[in-house]
C-alpha positions, 0 to 999 in steps of 0.5 A: 775154457776148461782146457785153458784153465787146466793149462794155466793152472799147470804152469802154462801162463801164456795160454791166457793170451789165446782166444779160442772163441775168437777163432771159432767166431772167425771159422763159424761155418766150419764149426757148423759143418763139423758139428752137423757131420758129427751127428751120425748114426755111429756117434762118431764125433771125429769131425768135431774133434778134428775141427777143435784141434785145428781151432786150438792150433790156429789160436796158439799160432796167432799168438806166437 
């Protein structure tokens, strides 16, 4: 939501049509795996960040 708000405020009005939440709901199992994988002794959140990027990409592609 914060990212969408930032993009909309900076001239990317088309982001209003992108629903990241819908994509997260569709890939909920992958979300859970990414979240659990990020809970490690090194505090490496790379799996969750990669998942987040994939979700944003898929959400944008679905609008295009």
